[in-house]
N, C-alpha and C positions, 0 to 999 in steps of 0.2 A: 504494500500500500504506500502510495506517495503521501508525504506530509502535506497538509493543507495550511495555508497561511491565513491567520485571523488578524485583521487590523483592529486594534482596540478602539472603543468609542472615544476614549480619552485622546488617543493619537489623532483621530479625526478632528476632534474639537480644537486641538492645539496645532493643527496643520500649519497655521500662519505664524506661529510663535517661534522663538529661537530655540526653545527646548522641546524636543519631541519625546513622547512616551515610546517605549520600545514596542516590539512586536513579538508574537509567539506563534508557534506552529505545533499542531498535535502530531504525535508519532504513534507507532504501534505500541510503544512501551511507556509513553508519558507525554512530555512536552519539551520543546526547545524554545527558550526565551532569548531574545536579543535586546538587552536593555539599552536605554539611551545613554546612560552614564556608567562609570565604573571601569575597572580594568578587565572585567570579564566581558568579552565581546559576545560570548554565547554561553548560556547556562542550560544544561540538559538535566531534566528530572526524569528518572526511570522508576517505575513502580515495581519493586521486587516482589513483595507480597502485600496482603491486605494491610500490613502494619509497618512496612519497611519501604523507604523511599531513598533512592540514590541521587546524589547531586554531583554533577561534573561541570565545573566552570573552566573555560579556556580563554586565553588571551588571543589566540589565533585559531580559528576553526580548522585550519589546514594542518595544525601541528599534530603529528601522530602521538597518540596517547600510549603510555607504557602499560602493557598488560598488568592487571592486578595480580600481585603475588599472594595476597591474603584472601581475596574473595573467590568463592566458587559458585555462588548463586547467580542465576540469570533472572531477568525481569519476567514475572509471570502473573503479577497481580492485576485484578480488574479495577478499573478506575473510570471516573468521569472528569470532564474538564468544564469549568464554569468561569466566565469572564465577569469581572466586577469593575468598579470605577478605578481605572488605572492599575488593575491587577488581574492576575489569572490564577485560578486555584485548581490543582489536580487533587482529586479526592478518591481515596480508597476506603474500604469498609472500616478500618481501624486507625487510619492516619491520613492526614492531608497536609498539603503545602501550598501556601499562597505567596506568589511572587509579585513584587512591585515592579511593574513594567518599566518604570523610569530608572530606578536604581539597581534593580536585580536582587534586592534584598529579600530574604525568604523568612516567613513565619510558619512554624510547624504546629499542627494541632493533633491532639490525641483522639481516641475513639469517641469521646464525649463532645468533641468540637472545641475543647478548651485549648487556648494557645499555651504551649509549654516551652518552646524554643524559638527565640526571635533573633535573627541576625541583625547586627547593627554596623558591622564593619567587615570588609573582606578586601583582599588585595592579591593580585597576581603580578609578580614583579620579575622581569627578565633577568636571568643570571647566566654567567658563562662558567661551565665546569669542564675542565680538560679541553678547552677550546671549542666546546659545543654549546649550543643555545638551549637552555632549560628555564624553568621558572621557580622562584620561591613563592610560597603561598601562606596566607594567614586568614583567619576568620575569627570573629568575636561575636558571642551571643549573650543574651541575658545579663546586661550590666547591672551591678548592684544587687544581684540575686542572693537570697539567703538559703537556697537549696543546698543539699549535701551532695558531693560528688565522690565517687569511688572508682577504683580500678587502676588503669594505666600500667599494669604489670606488677613487678615485684621490686620494691625499693627498700633501702636500708636506713631510713630516717625516722622510723616510728611515727608515720603519718596515717591518719584514718580519714576523716572528712577532708577532702582535698580542696574544698572551696577556700580560695585565698592562698593556696600553695603554688610554688613554682617548681615544676618537675621537668627535667630534661630527659627525653627518651633517646638514649645513646647506649647501646649494649655494652656491658662491662662484666667482668668476672662475677661480681656479686649483685649486679643491678640489671633488671630485665625490663625493657620498654615495650609495652603493647598499647598502641594508640586507640584504646577503647575506654570510654568513660560512661558510667551510669549515674543517673540522677535519682534522688529520692522522689522526684515527680514522675517516676516510672517511664523514663525514656532513656535512650542511650545514643551516643554519637561514636561511630567508628570512622576514624580519620584515615583514609586510604593513601598513605604516603610511606615510603620505605626509607627515607633519608632521616637524618637527625632532626628531631621534632621537639618543640617545647610546648608544654601545657602551662598556661599562666602567662607571665610576663614574656613578651616576644624577644626582649633584649637579654642576651646571655649575661650571666654574672661575669664580672671582670676583676682583674687584680685590684686590690684596695685603692691603689693610687689613681685608678681611672676616674673615680667619682669623688674620692675623699682627698682632702689635703693632709698629707702625712708630715709630721714634724719630728725630727730627731731630738735627742736630749740636748744637743748643742744649738738647737734652733734652726738647723739647716733642713732642707727638704728631704724627706725620707724617714727611715727608722734607724736607730742606733743598733748595730749588730755586734755582739761580743762572742768570740769563739774561744772555747776553753778545751784543754786537754788535761784529763785527770784533775779537773777543777783549777788548773792554772791558766790564767788569762793569756792567750796567745796573740789575739788580734782584735782590734776594735775598728770598725768602719761604719760609714753611713750607707745604707742600701735603699734603693727607691721603693722596694716592695719586699715582702716575703714571697719568693718566687722560684722555689725549687719544685715545680709541679711535675715536670717531665725530665727524663734522663738527659735530654739535650740541654735543659736548663742547668742541670748540675755541671755538665761539661763546660757550659758557657760562663756560669757565674760563681761557681765554688772557688774559694780562695786558693791561691797557689802556694800558700805558706808551707814550707817543708815540714814543719812540726805537725800540721794537720794531715798532710799526705802520709807521713810516717805512722801516725796514729791509726790510720785505716788499715795498715798492714800488720800492726803489732798488737792489736786488740785493746788499745787504750781507750778510755771513755772520752768521747767527744760531747760537748754541750754547746748549744748555740742559744743565745738569749737576744731577742729583739725587744726594744723599748722605744716608746715615743708616744705621740698623741695623734688623733685624727679629728678633723673638723669638717663640717659640711655646711653649705649654704642652703641645703634643702632640709628643713626640719621635719621630724616625724619618725616613725618606726622603720628602720632600715633592715633589710635582710642581709645576713652575712654567712659565710661558710669558711671553716678552717679545714683545708684538705691536708691530711696528714697520715703518716705511718710512723712506726716506732713509738716511743713514749713522748708525750707532749702535754704541757700544762699551759692554759691560757687564762689571763686575768684581764678584766676590763674595769677600769676605775677601781682597782683593788679587789674586785669581786672575782672569785674563781668561776669561770664559765665551764672549762673542761679541765679534768685532771688526768692522771695517768691511766684511769679506767678506760680511756678511749684508744688504748694501744692497738695497733695493727702491725702485721708483719711488713718488713721493709719494702717488699715488692708489690704490695697490694693496698695502697693508700685509699682512703675514701673521705667523703665530705662529712663534716659535722656542722649541722645547721644551728644558727642562733639568730636572735633579733636584738638590735641595739637602737635605743632612742637617741636621736641627736637633736639638740637645740641649736638653732642657727648660729654658726661660727663659734660655738662653745666647745673647747677641746675635750675629747674623751681619751683617757690614758689607756694604752694597750701594753701588755707584756706577754710574750710568748717564749716559753722555755722548751727546747727540743733536744732530745738525746738521740742523735742519728746513728743508725746502724745499718747503713745501706738504704735508708728510706727517703721519703719525699715529703715536702711541706709547702703550702702556699695559702695565702689569705685572700678571700674573694668577697665582693660586695655588690649590692644592687640597690639603686635608689628607690625610695618609696613611690608608689603609684597612687593616683586618686582611688578612693574606696570603690567607686563604681567599676573601674577597670580591674582592680585587684580581685573583686568578687564577681567574676564573670566566667563564662566558659570560653576559653581561647585555645586555639592550636596554631602553631607556626612551624613550617617546615622549610628546610634549607634548599631542597632541590626536588624537582619533579617535572611532569609534563602538563599538569593541570591541578585544579583545586577540586579534590574528590573526597566525598564523605557520605556516610549512610546515617539517616535518621531512623531510629528504631523505637516504636511505641509499644507499650504493653500495659497490663493492669497490675503488674507486680515486678519487683526487681529480678526475681527468677525468670519471669517472662521476657524481660529485656535481654538477659543473658541468653535465653533461648533464641531470641532474634539474632543475636551475634553469631550463635552457632548456625543458624540458617544461612547467614551470609558467608561465614568462613569455614564451616564444616563442624559437624557434631563430633565430640570425643567418643571414640568407640569404647566398648566395655573393656576394661583391663582384665587380665586373668586374675582369678580369685587369689591365687598365691601371692600376687603383688601386694596384697594388703596384710600379709603376714610380716614377720620380722626379717630385715636384711642386715647381715653382718658384713662389714667391709673394713679395709685398712689400706692406708697408703704406705706400703703395698705388700701383698703376699709375694715374697721373692722367689718361691719355688712352688711347684704343684703339691709337693708333700706338705709344705707349710699350710697351704689353703685346706687341704684335706684333713690335716691334723686339727685345725680349728673346728671344722664341721664335726669331726668325730667327738671332740670335747663337748660340744653342745649336745649332741645326741647322747653321749654317755651320762651327762648330768641331767638329762631330760629337761633341757631348756628349749622351749619352742623356737624353731627357726624354719623359714621357708626358702631363703635365698642367701647365697654367698657370692661375693663379688671379687673378680680379678681386675685390679686397677692396672694402670699403665706399666710399661717397661717390661713386659713379658717377652719382648722381641730382643734380638741381639742388639748390643748397645748402639751400633752405628746404622741401624736398619729401621728407624722410625718410619712407619707407613708401609712397611713390607708385608704386614699381616702374617708374619712368620714368628714362630716361637723359638726362643733360645733353646737349642737342643740339650744344653747342660742343665739348665734350671727347670725346663719344662720338656722332658724327653718324650712324653706321650700325651699330647693334648686330648686325644680321644679317650684315653683312660681317665684323664682328669674329669672330663664331662660325665663319662659313664659312672664313675665312682660317686660323684655328687648325686646323680639320679638314683643310684642304688640306695642312697641314704634318704630317699624321699625329699630331696631338696632340688632347687634350681640354681643356675649359675648365670650371672651377668658378667660381660666382659667389656672393657674399655676400648673404644675406637675413636679415632681423631680424624679431622680433615687436614692434618699436618703430615708432611712428607719430607724425607731427606732426599736430595737430588740424585744420590747414588742408587736409589731403589728403582726397580723396574716399574713400580706403580707410578712414581713421579714421572718417569720418562714417558710412559704411555699418555698420561694426562697432559704433560707439557707438549708433546708432539701435536696435540689437538688444540693447543692454546688455552688449556683449562687450568694451568698453574699460574699463581701470582709469582712472577719471577723476581720482582724488584727486591724483595728481602734477600734473595740469594745473590743478586747482582751487587748489592751493597755490601756483601760479605758478613751479614749479621749472623752470629752464631748463638745457639741456645745454651742452656746451663748444664747439659748432660756431659759428663766426663770432661774431655778437653774442649767441648763445645763443637757443635756441628751446624753447617749451613742447613736452612730449613725454610719452608713456606707452606701455604695452604692452597687447596684447590678451590676453584670458583664453581659453585653449583647452580649457575643461573641459566642452564638450558637442559633439555632432557638427555642429550647425549652425555654430557658431563656427569649427570646424576646416574645414568645407566652404567657408565664405566666405573664410577666410584662404588656402586653397589656390587657389580660383578667382581671387582677385585676383592671386596670384603667377603663375598659369597665363596669364592674359590679358596681364599686363605683361611676363613674363620667359620662361616655359617655351616660349612660341611660337617663340623664336629657336633652340631646340635646344641649350641648355646641357646639359652632361653630368653635372654634379654640383652639389650644393647645400650651401653653407656656412652653417649656421644658427648665427649668432653670438649671444652674449649670451642663452643659453637658461637662465640660472640662475633667473629673469631679473634682471639688474641694473637695476631700474627707476630707482633713484637710488643712486649709489655712496656707500658709507661711511655708511649710515644705521644706527641702532640696530635691534635685532630688533623692538622695539615700533613704531618708525617704519615699518619695512619691512612688517610685518604690515598696517598701515593702508593702505599703498600698493597691496597686492595683494588688496584686498577691495572688493566681494564677488566671488565666482566663481559659476559655475553649479552648483557642488556645495556651497556654503556658504562660510564665512569662508576667507580666503586661507591662514590658518595651518593649516587642515585638510589642504590639498593642496600645501603650500609646495614640497616637494622634487620633485614629479612633473612640473613644467612641461616639461622637455625631452622626456620620453617622450610627452606629449600633443601638443606642438607638432610634433615630428618625425613623429608618427603622421599629422598632418594632411597633411604633404607626401608622405610615403611612400605612404599609401593613395590619395591623389589621383593621383600619378604612376603607381602600379601599375594603377589603373583605366584611365587614358588611354594608357599605354604597357605593355600587359600582357606583352610578350615582351622587354622591355628591363630589364637589371639597373640598379638605382638605387644612388646613393651619396650619403650625407648625412654631413657633418662637423659635429658639434655641440659647443659649448663646455662644456655640462653634460650630465650623464647621470643616469639613475635606473633602477631595476629595470624591465626590459622594453624599454629603449631599443634594445637590440641587434636586436630583431625588426623595427625600422624601417629596416634597411639603414644603420644609423648607426655611424660611427666617432667616437671621442672624441679630444680633444687636451687638453693640460695647461694651456691658457689662457695668460694673459699673464705667463709666467715671465720671469725676468730673466737677463741675460747675466753670470752669475758662476759661478765654479767650484763653489761650494756648491750652487747651484741645478741645475747639470748633474748633480751627484751625486744630488740628490733625485729626478731624473727616472727613475733606474733602478728604484727600488722603486715609484715611482708607476705606471710601465708594467706591472711584474710584477703588482702588486695589481689593476690593471684587468683583466688576464687572469683572475686568480683570481675576479674578480667577474662573470665571464660575458660580458665584452665583449672579443673577441679583437683588434679592429682599433683601434689606438691610435697616436697620434703626438704630436709636440711641435715647438715652434718652434726649429729649429736655430740655435744662437747665442743663444737667449733673445729674447723679444719686445722687451724694453726694455733699454737700456744706460746705464751710468753716463755722466755728462757727459764724463769723460775719454776715453771710447771714441767720442765723436761728432764728432771733428775732420774737417776737409775731406778728409784723406787717405783716409778710409774711407767716404766717401759723404755725401750731403746729409741734413739732417734732414727729417722728414716734411713733406709739403705744400710741399716745395721752399724752405723757409725757409733763410736763410743759416746755414751751420754755425758754431757758436760754441763748439766743444769746447775743452777745456783739455788735451787729451792730449799726452803727450810721445812721443818715439820708442820708449821702453820700453813705454808704454801701447799703442801701435800693435802692437808685437811681441806683447804679451800677448793683445790682442784677436784677432789672427790665429791665434795658437796655440789660444785658447779655441774659436774657430770650427772650426778644423781637427779638434780632438778631438771637438767636438760633432757635426760632420759624420760622422766615423767611427762614432759611436754611432747617428746617424740612419740610416746605411746598413744597420744591423742592428736596426732597429726595425720593428714591423709595417708602418707606413707611413712613407715616406722623404720628408720635406717641409721645405723651407727657407722661413722666414718671419720677419718682424720689422719693427719701425719704426725710424726714425732712420737706421740704417746699411743700405745696400742689400746684399742677400744673394746676388745672382747670382755665379757663379764668376768672371766677368770683372770684377766690381766689387770683390770682397772679397779677391782674390788677385792679386798682380802678374803680368804676363805673363812666362812663362819661369821662374817661381819654383818651388822645390820644393813649396810649398804648393799651387799650382795643379795641378801634376802629381799630387800625392797625392789631392787632391779628385777629380780625374778618374779616378784609379786605383780609388778606392773606389766611385765612381759606376758604373764599368764592372763592378766586382766584383758590385755589386748585380744588374746585369742578367745576368751569368754565372750567378748563383745563382737566377735566376727559376724554373726548373723545380722546385727545392727549395722556394722561397718559396711558389709557387702551390700546390704539394701540401700545404704546411703550412696554407695558407689553407683548402684543402678539408677538411683534418682539423678545422679550427675549426668548419666547418659540419656535417660528417657525424658527427664524434666529440666535439665540444665541447672540443677540445684547444686551449688557448691557444697563440698563436704565440710570444709572449714568456713564458717559462716559469720560475717559481721552482724551485729545486732539489728542493723537496718533491714536485713532480709526478712527476719521473722517478727520484728516488732516495729513496723514502719511508722506507727504513730507516736512512738516514744522518742521525743526530741533529745532527752538526756543520753540515750543509748547510742546516738548516731556518731559520736566521736570517741567512744570507748575503744582504746587501742591496746589494752593489756588483758583482754578476755574475749571469748568468742563462743559460738555454738559449734559443737562437734556433732554433725547431723542436726536434726531439728529438735532434739530432746535434751542434750547434755550441755550444760554451761561449764566451760573450762577456764580456770583462772590461774595460769602458771605463776610460780614464785620465781622472781628474777633478782633477788637481793641476797647477798651472803648473810648467813646466820638468821635469816628471817624465820619466825615461827608463826607469823600471822600476816594477813594482808587485807587491804580494802577491796571490796568487790561491789560493783554496781549490779543490781538485779533488775532486768528489764520489767517494765510495767505491763500489766495485763495478765500476769500469771503469778502463781505461787511456786516456790522452789523447795525441793527436798535436798538436804545435805546428804550426800551419798554415804558418808561415814557414820553419821549420828541419827539420821532420820528427822532432824529438826527441820521445821518448815519456816520459810522466810517469804514475806509478802513482797511482790515486785514493786518497782518504782522507788527504791531506796538503796542507799549505800550502807553496807555494814562491814565491820572488821571481823574477819572469820579466822578461825584457827587454821594454821598451816604448818604443823610439825614436819620435820624433815622427811618423814615417811609418807606424807600425804600431799597430793596435788589437789587443791580445792576443786571439787566436782559437785555440781548441783543438777538435779533432774527436774524438769518442768512438770508441774501437776497436770494430769490428763495424759501424760506420756504413756505409751505402750512400748516397752523396751525389751526386745528379745535377747537372750543370752544363752550360750551353750557351755559345754564343759571345757576344761583345759585340754588342748590338743598339742601334739608335737609339730604338726603341720596342718594347714587349713582344711584339707580334705581327708584327714585321718579317720574321722568318725562321722560319715555323712548321715547316718541314721540315728545319731545321738539325740536324746531328749532335749528339748529347748525349754528354758524357763521364760515364761512371759510375765514380765513385771508390769503391773498396772498401777500407776500412781494416782490414787484417788484424790478427789477434790475438784475435779473438772472433767468434762467430757473429753474423749480422745479418739483418734483414728490412727491407724497404721497399716502399712502394706508391706508384708514380708516377701522379699524377692529371692528366688532360687533358680539356678541353672547349673549346667555341668562345670562351669568355672574355667574352662580352657578352650572350648571351641567357639566358632562363630555361628553356631546354631541359633543363638539368640536373635541374629539378624533375620532368621526365618520364622521367628515366633516360638522357638523352643526354649521356653522359660515358664515359670509359674509365679503367680501372685496369690498370697493368702491374705485377705483383708481382715482387719480387726477393728472393732468399734466398741467403745465403752460409754455407757450412760451413767453418770454419777448419781442421777436422780433415782434410777431403778437399781443401781448397783450391779448391773449386768454387763458382762463382756460377751460380745458376739464374735465368734470365730467364723468368718464367712466361708462360702464354698470356694475351693481352690479353682483358679482358672489357669488354663494352659497345661502343657506337659513338656518333658524333655527326656532324652535318652538317659537311662539309669536313674530316673527320678525315684526318690523314696516316697512310696505311695501311702504308707501307713507309719505314723510316728506318734510319739507321746509329747504332749505339751504339759508343762508343769506351771499352772497359773498361780501367780502370787499377787494378791491385792495389798499394796503398801499404803499405810496411813501414817500420820505423824508419829515419829519415833522409830519407824521401821528402817533398818539400814539396807541400802542397796548392796553393800559389801558383805552382807550375811548370806553367802551363796548357798548355804544348806538350810535356809529357813523353810518351815513347812509350806507346802504348796498343794494345790488341787490337781491331781493327775487327770488328764483328758486324753483319751484315745482319739486320734484324728485320722480319718481316712480320706479326707477331701470334701466331705459334706459339712454343711453349716452346723454349728453346735453353739449352745449358749451356756455360760458359766456364771453362776450367781455368787456375788460377794458374800462371804460368811457374815 
């Protein structure tokens, strides 16, 4: 069908004026508007579904648009078009968009016809990237809004409600950018751009001197910098900024004083102290960031803002956000003390914005071919996430064993070492489903060969077979990184699919003497097919069960500047690397997932990837929070990181229990050897060891109530028998929570099914289940695990209690005491070291099973159905075979439960569906809990019910 041109009545009326209203045309999928003003010469609206509308704005209608790397949906929605006074509206059943024909600005409406998203600014600006013409894009909506925003991936700054926050979406070892935001007004925006993107302030943070006037102690411009070696002052100078953010900065700016150079090679302690003041001619609350690794302390006007608790390993610095009020031209004193040990540091600043701009929904991207985004409307936040899955792909069901316990280490050096750990778990009857072989199983100089070192791993097939004989699964680490001497590098390079620049520059990695290396570019089908085939021929043939795709940011070379990094990832098959910077993980995981799915069509796959992007969930991919560190602050950061990942449409998420890297004081001989079996050289005291164990015990408790339960890290071994003393309360508590995880498997697996079928995150921010509770919308230290259990991790050393906010609209049962708490209030609750505060919502129906050594050990075991009285409740128990893709053909069952608190009756409904090897007849042990009844009383009296699939009613005693 040819599009028809409709001249607006306003355009006719203004025919003689100097400003003309635009025109529009109807298409098979929506409308095309040509506004009279603005940088978008053409705006295309496509109706994807009844509730999803795509917008594509272009500065030049002839410019070829980059194919979407995130979206898989095509326009299929039914719609009508109506012309208004100076506007045109495209309307679908549950969403509509009105375009101003003069300006091209768009207002979006929900199913009730209420305006929820109103564009006030947008711009498409020509930019040149690698000598080619592209565009930078920006759009702003809802200025001055009070709504709450969530999502945008996984970030490490303890942020929940993102209204007023500035977040840069640039993939990093510990930080994952997904340009999808959801509003508590029940809509979402998916920003379809693969380049570095900013949410919030479109202006990047800059070094402090960009916006502030820095004054050193002697009154000169800059900050006074003092360099010490073993507390002896070696050098004093004035520096324009704290500016050691990238390795190139260190090379350029670090003092050449011989004493400092010698200290780096002799192990002496170096200290740098910056002092001075800052003034601004812009009064108000300024946003600031201290980027740092190693130990650092910061004081502002004498007040400690950060102390040594923000330690990070030297090669993996990160931002520490804070706000500072400036009075016009009034000095604010700064002091930063840093103990460098190969690390980095810099101080960044951003001027305050008008409140209306600060509190708006804004996206800004550095490079693309057009301004493209999706408006998604729904009647709940889960529904908005479902719309995101419609556009970018639904997460498939993960295998059931993925929700059991994963034991990992950086790294098992031999196959006997790995098998020995698994045997220890089985011998001790500690439940485990998965064990992990991390990197460096290959010969030292053969990264990317997909070959095993024949000395350390003489029989890979036996390794896999022995794991399977122990009723466990094994995951193996794979990378997009290759050494140029490998056949795999050479094959990819011959096709132009290797990024050569890192090799050409002679950059070497940290392995042994250092080796030349780079990454492949996965931005076309042939490159992905080659990558998968190489992996298949080298590794998949052995029968590994899961794939750990490490370094998918990708970190081609650590700690390079954005300009240096852009050079290292260019060219790609789709243009300059900057154009597709953020999408690497989605493209590379797609290579593995599609290849495995074609070769193993009835087997569920599992991929763990260190980075993520929109669409990554469709590739059977789970995310983890990267190489976080073992500090209490970083444990706290993981709570909001996991919740926001769920809001971002990725339900399966995990973290390194205990933190990947540890301070030197935690690396003594008493708690395990350092990586690669080097002699332990820790400085830890007995108190340090006590703190380390407590940190791990608390982190382990949090891990048991994370979507995926996985212990991993370098330096200190993380296995139960390595990290906890025999017979200790710590070991008993770790085993207790491990067993509790398996008791909860019916509940956890049903929550996983809800993530697939209903797009319901497993780890849930309070806004999802309590949308009318304003106080709960910014809670960042607690969450719902599934829809029934409130989890409040303990993140402070030696804490034996903590404050918990209980969402309004429900009463809550303390899992340990049975005490009930009314929602809508904050209480201090007991949190002894052996307890993670857990509360169950009244009206919940919570299924639990027995302790098992692996998830499918006892498929016909009796299930305890815990009914928490005091409110009505409903629940749907999901079951399938746990390993095949039969669920895609309807091979699964649902058993509905409903409870009426008024009648005291639980109805177990008729089972629907069936699957191969289904347990047709089973026993339910029904337990009605009232105030004072403990969830953790696993052997409490219950009513036995024989269930064969027909409806049955159970009366409360």
